[in-house]
MARGU-967279 format. One record per atom (N, C-alpha, C): x, y, z; atom name; residue in one letter. Coordinates in pm, 1 decimal. Example, Ala and Ser with C-alpha at 12.3 -4.5 7.8 and 13.67 -1.06 7.14 Angstrom:
2
<east=1319.0, north=-569.0, up=780.0, at=N, aa=a>
<east=1230.0, north=-450.0, up=780.0, at=CA, aa=a>
<east=1320.0, north=-330.0, up=780.0, at=C, aa=a>
<east=1285.0, north=-225.0, up=708.0, at=N, aa=s>
<east=1367.0, north=-106.0, up=714.0, at=CA, aa=s>
<east=1290.0, north=3.0, up=787.0, at=C, aa=s>
REM end
This chain:
118
<east=2621.0, north=-744.9, up=179.9, at=N, aa=m>
<east=2648.3, north=-603.5, up=155.5, at=CA, aa=m>
<east=2518.5, north=-533.5, up=112.6, at=C, aa=m>
<east=2493.4, north=-418.1, up=169.1, at=N, aa=f>
<east=2372.1, north=-343.3, up=139.9, at=CA, aa=f>
<east=2395.8, north=-236.4, up=34.9, at=C, aa=f>
<east=2289.4, north=-200.6, up=-35.6, at=N, aa=n>
<east=2295.4, north=-93.0, up=-133.9, at=CA, aa=n>
<east=2311.7, north=40.5, up=-62.5, at=C, aa=n>
<east=2379.5, north=134.5, up=-128.2, at=N, aa=k>
<east=2393.6, north=269.9, up=-73.9, at=CA, aa=k>
<east=2260.1, north=341.8, up=-88.9, at=C, aa=k>
<east=2213.9, north=403.8, up=18.7, at=N, aa=l>
<east=2086.4, north=475.2, up=19.0, at=CA, aa=l>
<east=2110.4, north=625.4, up=26.2, at=C, aa=l>
<east=2022.2, north=701.4, up=-39.5, at=N, aa=n>
<east=2030.9, north=847.1, up=-27.7, at=CA, aa=n>
<east=1962.3, north=891.4, up=102.1, at=C, aa=n>
<east=1965.9, north=1020.4, up=131.9, at=N, aa=d>
<east=1913.2, north=1071.1, up=259.1, at=CA, aa=d>
<east=1765.0, north=1039.7, up=278.5, at=C, aa=d>
<east=1684.3, north=1055.2, up=173.7, at=N, aa=e>
<east=1540.6, north=1029.3, up=185.9, at=CA, aa=e>
<east=1514.0, north=879.7, up=203.7, at=C, aa=e>
<east=1588.6, north=795.8, up=133.7, at=N, aa=e>
<east=1575.6, north=651.0, up=151.2, at=CA, aa=e>
<east=1613.3, north=610.2, up=293.0, at=C, aa=e>
<east=1717.7, north=669.2, up=347.8, at=N, aa=i>
<east=1757.9, north=641.6, up=486.7, at=CA, aa=i>
<east=1647.1, north=683.7, up=582.3, at=C, aa=i>
<east=1585.8, north=800.5, up=557.3, at=N, aa=r>
<east=1478.9, north=850.4, up=644.1, at=CA, aa=r>
<east=1363.2, north=751.2, up=651.3, at=C, aa=r>
<east=1325.8, north=693.2, up=537.0, at=N, aa=v>
<east=1212.3, north=601.0, up=533.6, at=CA, aa=v>
<east=1253.8, north=458.9, up=572.0, at=C, aa=v>
<east=1355.5, north=405.5, up=507.5, at=N, aa=i>
<east=1391.0, north=264.4, up=522.8, at=CA, aa=i>
<east=1458.9, north=234.4, up=656.7, at=C, aa=i>
<east=1551.4, north=318.3, up=697.9, at=N, aa=e>
<east=1625.4, north=291.5, up=821.6, at=CA, aa=e>
<east=1564.8, north=360.4, up=943.8, at=C, aa=e>
<east=1503.4, north=477.4, up=922.3, at=N, aa=n>
<east=1448.7, north=553.3, up=1035.3, at=CA, aa=n>
<east=1296.8, north=544.8, up=1044.8, at=C, aa=n>
<east=1237.4, north=452.7, up=967.8, at=N, aa=k>
<east=1094.1, north=421.0, up=974.4, at=CA, aa=k>
<east=1003.5, north=540.0, up=943.2, at=C, aa=k>
<east=1044.4, north=618.5, up=843.4, at=N, aa=g>
<east=963.2, north=730.8, up=799.1, at=CA, aa=g>
<east=856.3, north=686.8, up=700.6, at=C, aa=g>
<east=784.9, north=785.4, up=646.2, at=N, aa=t>
<east=680.0, north=759.9, up=547.6, at=CA, aa=t>
<east=691.7, north=862.5, up=435.8, at=C, aa=t>
<east=682.2, north=814.7, up=311.2, at=N, aa=e>
<east=680.6, north=910.1, up=200.7, at=CA, aa=e>
<east=541.1, north=970.7, up=188.5, at=C, aa=e>
<east=532.2, north=1086.0, up=126.1, at=N, aa=r>
<east=403.2, north=1151.8, up=108.2, at=CA, aa=r>
<east=311.2, north=1064.2, up=23.3, at=C, aa=r>
<east=181.4, north=1057.3, up=57.2, at=N, aa=p>
<east=88.7, north=977.9, up=-24.0, at=CA, aa=p>
<east=82.8, north=1030.5, up=-166.8, at=C, aa=p>
<east=61.5, north=939.2, up=-260.3, at=N, aa=f>
<east=48.2, north=967.1, up=-403.9, at=CA, aa=f>
<east=175.5, north=1024.7, up=-465.9, at=C, aa=f>
<east=289.2, north=1014.4, up=-396.2, at=N, aa=s>
<east=414.4, north=1071.0, up=-448.2, at=CA, aa=s>
<east=511.1, north=965.5, up=-500.4, at=C, aa=s>
<east=491.9, north=839.8, up=-463.2, at=N, aa=g>
<east=588.6, north=735.0, up=-496.7, at=CA, aa=g>
<east=572.8, north=681.4, up=-637.4, at=C, aa=g>
<east=682.7, north=638.2, up=-696.1, at=N, aa=e>
<east=682.2, north=592.4, up=-835.2, at=CA, aa=e>
<east=600.8, north=465.4, up=-857.8, at=C, aa=e>
<east=577.0, north=385.5, up=-754.1, at=N, aa=f>
<east=504.9, north=259.5, up=-773.0, at=CA, aa=f>
<east=357.9, north=264.7, up=-731.8, at=C, aa=f>
<east=307.3, north=380.6, up=-692.8, at=N, aa=n>
<east=167.2, north=390.5, up=-651.9, at=CA, aa=n>
<east=72.7, north=346.6, up=-764.3, at=C, aa=n>
<east=86.9, north=402.5, up=-882.2, at=N, aa=d>
<east=2.9, north=366.5, up=-997.7, at=CA, aa=d>
<east=86.8, north=293.7, up=-1102.6, at=C, aa=d>
<east=153.5, north=190.1, up=-1063.0, at=N, aa=f>
<east=247.8, north=115.7, up=-1147.2, at=CA, aa=f>
<east=202.3, north=-29.4, up=-1153.0, at=C, aa=f>
<east=179.9, north=-81.3, up=-1274.8, at=N, aa=y>
<east=124.9, north=-217.2, up=-1285.9, at=CA, aa=y>
<east=195.2, north=-303.0, up=-1390.1, at=C, aa=y>
<east=326.8, north=-294.8, up=-1400.2, at=N, aa=e>
<east=400.4, north=-382.6, up=-1490.7, at=CA, aa=e>
<east=419.6, north=-519.2, up=-1424.0, at=C, aa=e>
<east=449.2, north=-619.2, up=-1506.2, at=N, aa=k>
<east=471.9, north=-755.1, up=-1455.6, at=CA, aa=k>
<east=617.2, north=-770.0, up=-1411.2, at=C, aa=k>
<east=634.4, north=-824.9, up=-1292.5, at=N, aa=g>
<east=768.7, north=-846.0, up=-1240.4, at=CA, aa=g>
<east=766.9, north=-869.1, up=-1090.9, at=C, aa=g>
<east=878.9, north=-837.3, up=-1028.5, at=N, aa=i>
<east=895.6, north=-859.9, up=-885.3, at=CA, aa=i>
<east=947.0, north=-732.0, up=-820.0, at=C, aa=i>
<east=886.1, north=-697.7, up=-707.5, at=N, aa=f>
<east=930.7, north=-584.4, up=-627.3, at=CA, aa=f>
<east=1031.1, north=-636.4, up=-525.3, at=C, aa=f>
<east=1144.8, north=-567.6, up=-515.6, at=N, aa=t>
<east=1252.4, north=-609.1, up=-426.5, at=CA, aa=t>
<east=1282.9, north=-500.2, up=-324.4, at=C, aa=t>
<east=1351.9, north=-537.9, up=-218.7, at=N, aa=c>
<east=1393.4, north=-443.8, up=-115.6, at=CA, aa=c>
<east=1503.1, north=-352.9, up=-170.8, at=C, aa=c>
<east=1484.0, north=-223.0, up=-157.4, at=N, aa=k>
<east=1583.3, north=-127.5, up=-207.9, at=CA, aa=k>
<east=1715.4, north=-139.0, up=-132.4, at=C, aa=k>
<east=1711.4, north=-179.7, up=-6.9, at=N, aa=k>
<east=1833.9, north=-185.7, up=73.4, at=CA, aa=k>
<east=1916.7, north=-310.5, up=45.2, at=C, aa=k>
<east=1849.3, north=-427.6, up=26.9, at=N, aa=c>
<east=1926.9, north=-552.6, up=17.8, at=CA, aa=c>
<east=1892.2, north=-641.0, up=-101.8, at=C, aa=c>
<east=1796.9, north=-598.2, up=-185.6, at=N, aa=n>
<east=1757.1, north=-672.1, up=-306.9, at=CA, aa=n>
<east=1677.9, north=-800.4, up=-282.6, at=C, aa=n>
<east=1632.2, north=-825.2, up=-161.2, at=N, aa=t>
<east=1548.4, north=-942.2, up=-135.1, at=CA, aa=t>
<east=1418.1, north=-929.0, up=-212.3, at=C, aa=t>
<east=1373.4, north=-1037.5, up=-274.5, at=N, aa=k>
<east=1246.0, north=-1038.3, up=-347.0, at=CA, aa=k>
<east=1132.3, north=-1037.6, up=-245.2, at=C, aa=k>
<east=1043.9, north=-936.1, up=-254.3, at=N, aa=l>
<east=938.7, north=-916.1, up=-155.0, at=CA, aa=l>
<east=798.6, north=-946.3, up=-205.4, at=C, aa=l>
<east=763.4, north=-893.7, up=-324.2, at=N, aa=y>
<east=625.7, north=-901.6, up=-374.8, at=CA, aa=y>
<east=623.7, north=-932.8, up=-523.6, at=C, aa=y>
<east=537.7, north=-1025.2, up=-563.3, at=N, aa=e>
<east=510.2, north=-1051.1, up=-704.7, at=CA, aa=e>
<east=412.2, north=-943.7, up=-752.7, at=C, aa=e>
<east=424.9, north=-900.7, up=-876.5, at=N, aa=s>
<east=338.9, north=-793.7, up=-928.2, at=CA, aa=s>
<east=191.0, north=-832.4, up=-930.3, at=C, aa=s>
<east=160.2, north=-962.2, up=-940.6, at=N, aa=d>
<east=18.4, north=-1000.6, up=-945.5, at=CA, aa=d>
<east=-50.2, north=-992.0, up=-809.1, at=C, aa=d>
<east=24.1, north=-958.5, up=-703.4, at=N, aa=t>
<east=-38.7, north=-936.9, up=-572.1, at=CA, aa=t>
<east=-64.7, north=-788.5, up=-545.7, at=C, aa=t>
<east=-26.2, north=-702.5, up=-640.3, at=N, aa=k>
<east=-45.3, north=-557.8, up=-625.3, at=CA, aa=k>
<east=-185.9, north=-519.9, up=-671.1, at=C, aa=k>
<east=-247.9, north=-427.1, up=-598.6, at=N, aa=f>
<east=-381.6, north=-381.0, up=-635.8, at=CA, aa=f>
<east=-396.6, north=-233.8, up=-600.7, at=C, aa=f>
<east=-498.6, north=-171.7, up=-656.4, at=N, aa=s>
<east=-525.2, north=-30.3, up=-629.7, at=CA, aa=s>
<east=-619.7, north=-17.8, up=-511.3, at=C, aa=s>
<east=-570.9, north=44.2, up=-403.9, at=N, aa=s>
<east=-654.4, north=64.6, up=-285.3, at=CA, aa=s>
<east=-697.8, north=210.3, up=-272.1, at=C, aa=s>
<east=-636.0, north=298.5, up=-349.6, at=N, aa=g>
<east=-667.7, north=440.3, up=-341.3, at=CA, aa=g>
<east=-606.9, north=509.2, up=-220.8, at=C, aa=g>
<east=-518.2, north=441.9, up=-148.2, at=N, aa=c>
<east=-463.3, north=498.3, up=-24.1, at=CA, aa=c>
<east=-345.1, north=591.7, up=-47.8, at=C, aa=c>
<east=-285.8, north=587.6, up=-168.8, at=N, aa=g>
<east=-172.5, north=674.5, up=-197.6, at=CA, aa=g>
<east=-37.0, north=608.0, up=-191.8, at=C, aa=g>
<east=-35.0, north=480.4, up=-154.9, at=N, aa=w>
<east=88.5, north=402.8, up=-151.9, at=CA, aa=w>
<east=63.1, north=269.8, up=-223.1, at=C, aa=w>
<east=166.8, north=205.4, up=-274.8, at=N, aa=p>
<east=149.1, north=73.7, up=-335.5, at=CA, aa=p>
<east=87.5, north=-23.8, up=-234.2, at=C, aa=p>
<east=-9.2, north=-101.8, up=-281.1, at=N, aa=s>
<east=-77.9, north=-198.6, up=-195.7, at=CA, aa=s>
<east=-62.9, north=-338.0, up=-253.1, at=C, aa=s>
<east=-33.4, north=-432.8, up=-165.4, at=N, aa=f>
<east=-18.2, north=-574.2, up=-202.8, at=CA, aa=f>
<east=-100.9, north=-657.0, up=-106.1, at=C, aa=f>
<east=-161.8, north=-766.0, up=-156.5, at=N, aa=d>
<east=-240.2, north=-849.4, up=-65.0, at=CA, aa=d>
<east=-165.6, north=-974.9, up=-20.0, at=C, aa=d>
<east=-39.6, north=-989.0, up=-61.1, at=N, aa=d>
<east=41.7, north=-1101.2, up=-17.0, at=CA, aa=d>
<east=187.2, north=-1070.7, up=-46.7, at=C, aa=d>
<east=276.5, north=-1132.3, up=28.3, at=N, aa=n>
<east=419.9, north=-1118.4, up=3.7, at=CA, aa=n>
<east=477.4, north=-1253.3, up=-35.7, at=C, aa=n>
<east=598.1, north=-1252.1, up=-89.9, at=N, aa=i>
<east=668.7, north=-1375.9, up=-118.3, at=CA, aa=i>
<east=697.9, north=-1441.6, up=17.1, at=C, aa=i>
<east=670.5, north=-1570.9, up=25.6, at=N, aa=q>
<east=680.0, north=-1642.3, up=153.0, at=CA, aa=q>
<east=814.2, north=-1618.7, up=221.5, at=C, aa=q>
<east=807.7, north=-1575.2, up=347.1, at=N, aa=g>
<east=926.5, north=-1555.4, up=428.3, at=CA, aa=g>
<east=1000.4, north=-1425.0, up=405.6, at=C, aa=g>
<east=955.0, north=-1342.0, up=311.7, at=N, aa=a>
<east=1028.9, north=-1220.9, up=275.4, at=CA, aa=a>
<east=997.3, north=-1100.5, up=362.9, at=C, aa=a>
<east=877.9, north=-1098.9, up=422.8, at=N, aa=v>
<east=832.2, north=-983.2, up=499.1, at=CA, aa=v>
<east=798.6, north=-1025.8, up=641.1, at=C, aa=v>
<east=848.1, north=-949.8, up=736.0, at=N, aa=k>
<east=824.6, north=-978.5, up=878.5, at=CA, aa=k>
<east=729.8, north=-872.4, up=935.2, at=C, aa=k>
<east=637.5, north=-916.2, up=1018.2, at=N, aa=r>
<east=543.6, north=-825.8, up=1086.3, at=CA, aa=r>
<east=593.0, north=-801.8, up=1228.3, at=C, aa=r>
<east=595.4, north=-674.5, up=1267.6, at=N, aa=v>
<east=636.2, north=-638.1, up=1403.7, at=CA, aa=v>
<east=540.8, north=-531.7, up=1457.4, at=C, aa=v>
<east=516.2, north=-530.0, up=1588.3, at=N, aa=p>
<east=429.6, north=-425.4, up=1643.7, at=CA, aa=p>
<east=491.7, north=-287.9, up=1618.3, at=C, aa=p>
<east=409.8, north=-193.4, up=1572.7, at=N, aa=d>
<east=457.8, north=-57.8, up=1548.4, at=CA, aa=d>
<east=474.9, north=13.3, up=1682.0, at=C, aa=d>
<east=566.4, north=108.7, up=1686.1, at=N, aa=v>
<east=590.0, north=184.0, up=1809.6, at=CA, aa=v>
<east=468.0, north=265.1, up=1851.2, at=C, aa=v>
<east=375.5, north=291.1, up=1755.5, at=N, aa=d>
<east=255.1, north=368.1, up=1790.9, at=CA, aa=d>
<east=155.2, north=283.2, up=1871.6, at=C, aa=d>
<east=179.4, north=152.5, up=1880.3, at=N, aa=g>
<east=94.0, north=65.6, up=1960.5, at=CA, aa=g>
<east=-36.6, north=26.1, up=1895.2, at=C, aa=g>
<east=-65.9, north=77.9, up=1774.4, at=N, aa=r>
<east=-192.7, north=47.0, up=1708.2, at=CA, aa=r>
<east=-174.4, north=-32.1, up=1579.6, at=C, aa=r>
<east=-70.2, north=-2.9, up=1505.9, at=N, aa=r>
<east=-51.8, north=-64.8, up=1374.8, at=CA, aa=r>
<east=50.8, north=-177.3, up=1380.3, at=C, aa=r>
<east=58.1, north=-251.7, up=1269.1, at=N, aa=v>
<east=157.8, north=-356.6, up=1253.7, at=CA, aa=v>
<east=252.2, north=-312.8, up=1142.1, at=C, aa=v>
<east=379.4, north=-296.4, up=1178.5, at=N, aa=e>
<east=481.1, north=-256.5, up=1081.4, at=CA, aa=e>
<east=524.6, north=-378.7, up=1001.3, at=C, aa=e>
<east=562.0, north=-355.7, up=875.3, at=N, aa=i>
<east=622.3, north=-461.6, up=795.7, at=CA, aa=i>
<east=764.0, north=-419.4, up=757.7, at=C, aa=i>
<east=855.6, north=-515.7, up=771.4, at=N, aa=v>
<east=996.2, north=-492.1, up=741.1, at=CA, aa=v>
<east=1048.1, north=-606.7, up=655.1, at=C, aa=v>
<east=1154.3, north=-580.3, up=582.1, at=N, aa=c>
<east=1222.2, north=-685.3, up=505.3, at=CA, aa=c>
<east=1278.5, north=-785.3, up=605.3, at=C, aa=c>
<east=1248.9, north=-913.1, up=585.2, at=N, aa=s>
<east=1296.4, north=-1014.2, up=680.4, at=CA, aa=s>
<east=1447.4, north=-1034.3, up=671.7, at=C, aa=s>
<east=1510.5, north=-991.5, up=563.5, at=N, aa=n>
<east=1654.8, north=-1007.6, up=549.4, at=CA, aa=n>
<east=1732.6, north=-895.3, up=618.2, at=C, aa=n>
<east=1698.7, north=-769.3, up=588.4, at=N, aa=c>
<east=1778.5, north=-657.3, up=639.5, at=CA, aa=c>
<east=1706.8, north=-573.0, up=745.1, at=C, aa=c>
<east=1576.8, north=-596.7, up=765.7, at=N, aa=g>
<east=1502.0, north=-519.5, up=863.5, at=CA, aa=g>
<east=1458.6, north=-382.9, up=815.5, at=C, aa=g>
<east=1477.5, north=-354.6, up=686.7, at=N, aa=g>
<east=1437.9, north=-225.2, up=631.4, at=CA, aa=g>
<east=1287.9, north=-203.8, up=640.2, at=C, aa=g>
<east=1248.1, north=-83.3, up=679.1, at=N, aa=h>
<east=1105.8, north=-48.2, up=692.5, at=CA, aa=h>
<east=1040.1, north=-44.3, up=554.9, at=C, aa=h>
<east=928.7, north=-115.8, up=542.4, at=N, aa=l>
<east=851.2, north=-116.7, up=418.2, at=CA, aa=l>
<east=724.6, north=-33.2, up=432.1, at=C, aa=l>
<east=655.5, north=-46.6, up=543.8, at=N, aa=g>
<east=529.2, north=22.9, up=564.4, at=CA, aa=g>
<east=451.2, north=-45.0, up=675.5, at=C, aa=g>
<east=320.7, north=-64.9, up=651.2, at=N, aa=h>
<east=233.2, north=-127.6, up=750.8, at=CA, aa=h>
<east=139.1, north=-225.1, up=682.0, at=C, aa=h>
<east=85.9, north=-319.8, up=758.0, at=N, aa=v>
<east=-9.9, north=-416.4, up=705.7, at=CA, aa=v>
<east=-142.2, north=-398.2, up=778.9, at=C, aa=v>
<east=-250.7, north=-407.4, up=701.5, at=N, aa=f>
<east=-385.7, north=-392.5, up=755.6, at=CA, aa=f>
<east=-468.9, north=-511.2, up=710.5, at=C, aa=f>
<east=-554.8, north=-559.8, up=799.1, at=N, aa=e>
<east=-640.5, north=-673.4, up=766.3, at=CA, aa=e>
<east=-786.0, north=-636.7, up=790.9, at=C, aa=e>
<east=-875.1, north=-703.5, up=717.5, at=N, aa=g>
<east=-1018.4, north=-685.7, up=738.6, at=CA, aa=g>
<east=-1079.8, north=-570.4, up=662.6, at=C, aa=g>
<east=-1010.9, north=-515.2, up=564.7, at=N, aa=e>
<east=-1064.1, north=-401.3, up=489.5, at=CA, aa=e>
<east=-1148.6, north=-443.3, up=369.5, at=C, aa=e>
<east=-1133.3, north=-568.1, up=323.5, at=N, aa=g>
<east=-1216.2, north=-620.8, up=215.7, at=CA, aa=g>
<east=-1177.8, north=-579.7, up=75.3, at=C, aa=g>
<east=-1056.8, north=-528.3, up=55.3, at=N, aa=f>
<east=-1015.5, north=-489.0, up=-79.6, at=CA, aa=f>
<east=-1001.4, north=-607.6, up=-174.0, at=C, aa=f>
<east=-949.0, north=-719.7, up=-122.5, at=N, aa=t>
<east=-929.9, north=-840.4, up=-203.8, at=CA, aa=t>
<east=-981.1, north=-960.7, up=-125.1, at=C, aa=t>
<east=-984.8, north=-1074.9, up=-190.8, at=N, aa=s>
<east=-1032.1, north=-1196.3, up=-123.6, at=CA, aa=s>
<east=-939.6, north=-1237.1, up=-8.4, at=C, aa=s>
<east=-813.2, north=-1194.5, up=-12.1, at=N, aa=k>
<east=-720.0, north=-1226.4, up=96.1, at=CA, aa=k>
<east=-740.2, north=-1134.8, up=216.5, at=C, aa=k>
<east=-815.6, north=-1025.9, up=197.0, at=N, aa=n>
<east=-853.7, north=-935.0, up=306.2, at=CA, aa=n>
<east=-732.8, north=-876.8, up=379.2, at=C, aa=n>
<east=-622.7, north=-857.5, up=305.1, at=N, aa=t>
<east=-498.3, north=-805.7, up=360.8, at=CA, aa=t>
<east=-445.3, north=-696.4, up=269.1, at=C, aa=t>
<east=-391.8, north=-589.8, up=329.1, at=N, aa=r>
<east=-330.0, north=-482.6, up=250.0, at=CA, aa=r>
<east=-194.9, north=-447.2, up=310.7, at=C, aa=r>
<east=-89.5, north=-479.5, up=236.5, at=N, aa=h>
<east=43.8, north=-433.2, up=270.7, at=CA, aa=h>
<east=55.3, north=-294.6, up=207.9, at=C, aa=h>
<east=63.7, north=-192.4, up=289.5, at=N, aa=c>
<east=74.4, north=-53.4, up=245.9, at=CA, aa=c>
<east=222.9, north=-18.0, up=250.8, at=C, aa=c>
<east=286.0, north=-8.4, up=132.2, at=N, aa=v>
<east=431.9, north=-3.9, up=123.0, at=CA, aa=v>
<east=478.6, north=129.0, up=63.2, at=C, aa=v>
<east=583.6, north=184.4, up=119.5, at=N, aa=n>
<east=646.0, north=303.4, up=62.3, at=CA, aa=n>
<east=717.2, north=265.5, up=-67.0, at=C, aa=n>
<east=687.9, north=336.2, up=-175.8, at=N, aa=s>
<east=757.4, north=310.8, up=-303.0, at=CA, aa=s>
<east=908.8, north=320.7, up=-285.8, at=C, aa=s>
<east=951.5, north=416.2, up=-205.2, at=N, aa=i>
<east=1094.1, north=442.0, up=-187.3, at=CA, aa=i>
<east=1167.7, north=323.4, up=-124.3, at=C, aa=i>
<east=1092.9, north=231.9, up=-61.9, at=N, aa=s>
<east=1152.7, north=112.6, up=-1.7, at=CA, aa=s>
<east=1173.2, north=0.8, up=-103.3, at=C, aa=s>
<east=1125.4, north=21.5, up=-226.0, at=N, aa=l>
<east=1122.2, north=-84.6, up=-326.6, at=CA, aa=l>
<east=1205.5, north=-53.1, up=-450.3, at=C, aa=l>
<east=1251.5, north=-158.5, up=-515.4, at=N, aa=n>
<east=1299.5, north=-156.1, up=-653.0, at=CA, aa=n>
<east=1210.4, north=-252.4, up=-730.1, at=C, aa=n>
<east=1221.8, north=-251.4, up=-861.9, at=N, aa=f>
<east=1137.1, north=-337.8, up=-944.9, at=CA, aa=f>
<east=1222.9, north=-409.1, up=-1048.0, at=C, aa=f>
<east=1199.3, north=-540.0, up=-1060.7, at=N, aa=e>
<east=1264.4, north=-622.3, up=-1164.3, at=CA, aa=e>
<east=1157.0, north=-665.1, up=-1262.7, at=C, aa=e>
<east=1164.5, north=-613.0, up=-1383.8, at=N, aa=k>
<east=1065.5, north=-643.5, up=-1486.7, at=CA, aa=k>
<east=1080.6, north=-787.9, up=-1533.0, at=C, aa=k>
<east=964.9, north=-854.6, up=-1557.6, at=N, aa=k>
<east=967.3, north=-992.5, up=-1608.1, at=CA, aa=k>
<east=980.2, north=-990.4, up=-1757.7, at=C, aa=k>
REM end
């Protein structure tokens, strides 16, 4: 069973939209815990993989194993990331930018996430 989503959550999570940069609650958020999928509660990201990229959306350099699926974006240039359980749109993944030693940035919409404090 999935969580009930409001209209804006549906626009981003189900219809593959994007929230405005620097507007999401988790952009400058650094508490310890786990970020979960807003639609199905799957655990997606540990807080220690989150970093500041300055891009305007929460950035992570790794996901919990098996939690995030990469799919070609319809724009033909980017790689979309979705929850592997429910298929909810999270954002996009970029590699080779050099922000962290893992050289990966999951650029995630805050609206696609919930947070469980440790």
